[in-house]
C-alpha atoms as one frame of an Amber mdcrd trajectory, in Angstrom:
protein
  28.140  60.642   7.219  26.206  57.714   8.459  27.002  54.160   7.612  24.262
  51.595   7.791  24.953  48.122   8.987  22.718  45.161   8.275  20.442  44.330
  11.162  21.888  41.770  13.530  20.929  38.184  12.812  19.014  36.401  15.504
  20.970  33.660  17.134  19.458  30.275  17.567  18.233  27.410  15.497  18.158
  27.632  11.720  14.884  25.886  10.893  15.654  25.826   7.169  18.330  23.171
   7.683  17.254  19.529   7.410  16.723  17.776  10.718  18.443  14.609  11.816
  15.173  12.734  11.339  14.953  13.909   7.734  18.537  12.990   6.866  19.537
  10.038   9.043  16.063   8.508   9.484  14.821   9.019   5.893  12.042  11.298
   7.094  10.251   8.341   8.701  11.458   8.764  12.259  13.195  10.952  14.810
  16.742  10.883  16.160  17.214  10.014  19.797  20.296   9.862  21.995  21.121
   6.483  23.461  20.946   6.321  27.243  24.284   6.302  28.987  25.681   9.557
  27.670  26.702   8.291  24.239  27.022  10.870  21.493  25.584   8.480  18.918
  22.124   9.171  17.560  19.769   6.362  16.617  16.455   6.452  14.799  13.142
   6.006  16.556  11.075   4.912  13.562   7.473   5.963  12.992   4.709   3.387
  12.922   5.020   1.172   9.840   8.789   1.650   9.381  11.789  -0.226  10.717
  15.511  -0.605  10.231  18.611   1.363  11.141  17.554   4.347   9.052  13.763
   3.637   8.903  14.024   2.631   5.227  12.158  -0.675   5.474   8.400  -0.854
   5.687   6.853  -3.319   8.082   4.235  -4.483   5.595   6.629  -4.612   2.631
   6.887  -8.386   2.993   3.107  -8.695   2.713   2.696  -6.874  -0.589   3.472
  -9.824  -2.905   1.347 -12.442  -1.103  -1.508  -9.960  -0.790  -1.363  -9.125
  -4.499  -1.280 -12.798  -5.458  -4.209 -13.671  -3.204  -6.345 -10.826  -4.593
  -5.477 -11.948  -8.123  -6.396 -15.554  -7.250  -9.781 -14.447  -5.889 -10.530
 -12.438  -9.034  -9.567 -15.351 -11.297 -11.687 -17.702  -9.167 -14.728 -15.440
  -9.477 -14.283 -15.269 -13.263 -14.012 -19.065 -13.514 -17.130 -19.599 -11.374
 -19.065 -17.053 -13.477 -17.970 -18.834 -16.674 -19.047 -22.239 -15.322 -22.430
 -20.863 -14.230 -22.975 -19.288 -17.663 -22.185 -22.589 -19.410 -24.525 -24.505
 -17.091 -27.319 -22.030 -17.778 -26.700 -22.308 -21.529 -26.938 -26.118 -21.354
 -30.115 -25.889 -19.272 -31.749 -23.595 -21.844 -30.772 -25.980 -24.647 -32.198
 -28.941 -22.703 -35.462 -27.031 -22.101 -35.753 -26.285 -25.825 -35.210 -29.935
 -26.701 -37.853 -31.060 -24.177 -40.309 -28.525 -25.543 -39.648 -29.730 -29.099
 -40.246 -33.329 -28.013 -43.538 -32.425 -26.410 -44.530 -30.318 -29.375 -44.623
 -27.123 -27.365 -43.601 -23.892 -28.953 -41.761 -22.141 -26.102 -39.341 -19.298
 -26.671 -36.710 -19.012 -23.959
């Protein structure tokens, strides 16, 4: 009678567990040990992130001013295009009136 045992599990690191960087640093950094032998881990944030747990983006403060400035440029372009269209319309009307005065039959 032979009994079968499950194969022995390899000892070591279980890579399926979340890392410290994924849990403590919000996935935007790595955990490092402070110099001096402390057991505390701190986050070394990736480029573009900051804060104790790498939650804050560096350019987060720029998003509103950038959006407003792009919107202002678009509105400015629309206003300039409208003004140019009105000026062209007035110029065409003036040309028609001059042609009528001079008895020319010009179609614009």
